[in-house]
C-alpha positions as CSV (number, residue, x, y, z in Angstrom):
1,M,-18.6,19.8,86.5
2,Y,-21.5,20.6,84.1
3,L,-22.8,23.6,82.1
4,I,-26.5,23.5,81.7
5,D,-27.4,25.3,78.5
6,T,-30.8,27.5,77.8
7,S,-32.3,24.5,76.3
8,V,-32.5,22.2,79.4
9,L,-33.2,25.3,81.5
10,I,-36.0,25.9,79.9
11,D,-37.5,22.5,79.4
12,Y,-37.1,22.3,83.6
13,L,-38.0,25.6,84.6
14,R,-41.4,25.0,82.4
15,G,-41.7,21.4,84.1
16,E,-41.2,19.4,80.8
17,Q,-40.5,16.0,81.2
18,T,-37.7,15.8,78.8
19,K,-34.8,13.4,79.4
20,P,-32.2,16.5,79.6
21,A,-34.8,17.6,82.0
22,E,-35.2,14.6,83.7
23,K,-31.2,14.2,83.8
24,F,-30.8,18.4,85.3
25,Q,-33.5,17.0,88.4
26,T,-31.3,14.4,88.9
27,L,-28.2,16.8,89.3
28,I,-29.9,18.9,91.6
29,D,-30.8,15.6,93.7
30,Q,-27.7,14.7,94.1
31,G,-26.0,17.6,94.5
32,I,-24.4,17.8,91.2
33,P,-22.1,21.0,90.5
34,F,-23.3,22.6,87.7
35,G,-23.1,26.6,86.6
36,I,-24.1,28.2,83.6
37,N,-22.9,31.7,81.9
38,E,-23.6,35.1,81.1
39,I,-25.0,34.1,77.9
40,I,-27.2,31.2,79.2
41,Y,-28.1,34.1,82.0
42,M,-29.5,36.2,79.1
43,E,-30.8,34.0,77.0
44,V,-33.2,32.4,79.9
45,L,-33.8,36.2,81.5
46,Q,-35.3,37.2,77.9
47,G,-37.9,34.6,77.8
48,A,-39.7,35.9,81.0
49,R,-43.4,36.7,80.5
50,D,-43.2,39.9,82.6
51,Y,-40.9,41.8,85.0
52,K,-42.4,39.6,88.1
53,E,-41.3,36.7,86.3
54,F,-37.8,38.3,85.1
55,K,-37.2,39.1,89.1
56,I,-37.8,35.2,89.8
57,L,-35.5,34.1,87.5
58,K,-33.1,36.7,87.9
59,D,-33.2,35.8,91.4
60,Y,-32.5,32.0,90.9
61,L,-30.3,32.2,88.1
62,S,-27.7,34.5,89.6
63,S,-27.5,32.1,93.1
64,Q,-26.0,29.6,90.4
65,K,-22.1,29.2,89.9
66,F,-21.1,31.1,86.4
67,Y,-18.2,29.8,84.2
68,N,-17.4,33.2,82.6
69,L,-16.4,33.7,78.8
70,R,-12.8,34.6,78.2
71,S,-12.5,38.1,78.0
72,E,-10.3,38.6,75.0
73,I,-10.7,38.5,71.1
74,A,-9.4,35.4,70.6
75,F,-12.6,33.4,72.6
76,Y,-14.9,34.5,69.6
77,E,-12.3,34.0,67.1
78,D,-12.2,30.7,68.6
79,A,-16.1,30.3,68.8
80,A,-16.2,31.3,65.0
81,S,-13.9,28.8,63.7
82,I,-16.3,26.4,65.6
83,Y,-18.9,27.4,63.1
84,I,-16.6,27.4,60.1
85,D,-15.4,23.9,60.6
86,C,-18.5,22.7,61.2
87,R,-19.8,24.8,57.8
88,R,-16.9,23.0,56.0
89,K,-18.1,19.7,56.9
90,G,-21.8,20.3,55.5
91,L,-23.3,20.8,59.3
92,I,-25.5,23.4,60.1
93,I,-25.6,25.4,63.1
94,S,-28.7,27.1,63.8
95,S,-27.5,29.7,66.1
96,S,-23.9,31.0,66.3
97,I,-24.5,31.5,69.7
98,N,-24.7,27.8,70.6
99,C,-20.8,28.0,69.3
100,L,-19.9,30.8,72.0
101,I,-21.5,28.6,74.6
102,A,-19.6,25.1,73.4
103,Q,-16.3,27.0,73.6
104,N,-16.9,28.7,77.1
105,A,-18.0,24.4,77.7
106,L,-14.8,23.7,76.1
107,D,-12.6,26.1,77.9
108,H,-13.6,25.1,81.3
109,D,-13.3,21.4,80.3
110,L,-17.2,21.0,81.2
111,I,-20.0,18.5,79.8
112,L,-22.5,20.7,78.6
113,M,-26.1,19.4,79.5
114,H,-28.5,20.5,76.3
115,N,-31.3,19.9,74.5
116,D,-30.2,20.9,71.0
117,K,-28.7,19.6,67.9
118,D,-26.3,22.3,67.6
119,Y,-24.1,20.6,70.1
120,V,-24.3,17.4,68.4
121,S,-22.9,19.0,65.6
122,I,-20.3,20.6,67.1
123,S,-18.8,17.6,68.9
124,K,-18.1,16.3,65.3
125,V,-15.3,18.9,65.2
126,R,-14.4,19.4,68.6
127,P,-13.6,17.4,71.2
128,L,-17.2,18.6,73.2
129,K,-18.3,16.5,75.9
130,F,-22.1,16.5,76.5
131,V,-25.5,14.3,77.8
132,N,-28.2,15.3,75.9
């Protein structure tokens, strides 16, 4: 199972020919299961140019499988510890949101498909499975 990061969805929806976007198209073509989470949903929606595009994105994204974030405070503590562990190793994480997404992938034992260097850094401190 795959968790598709915002970085891949944006490339895909814009028609950009990045390797991750092409791999995502292959998943779709082969009927391989994938999903998103609440954060990815919000990030893609907030990129809409107007409310017409917002509705189109909302209709598409809300039809996808959701891998929900854990609701307890420990989820956020676990994500924060990813950030701290990266910093202690001299690895720079540009967005703490990516720590939340990575923790969600770890919780659900998903392969994270991304186009963001933060996840490569995170994989050096956690057993994050990914393709990019």
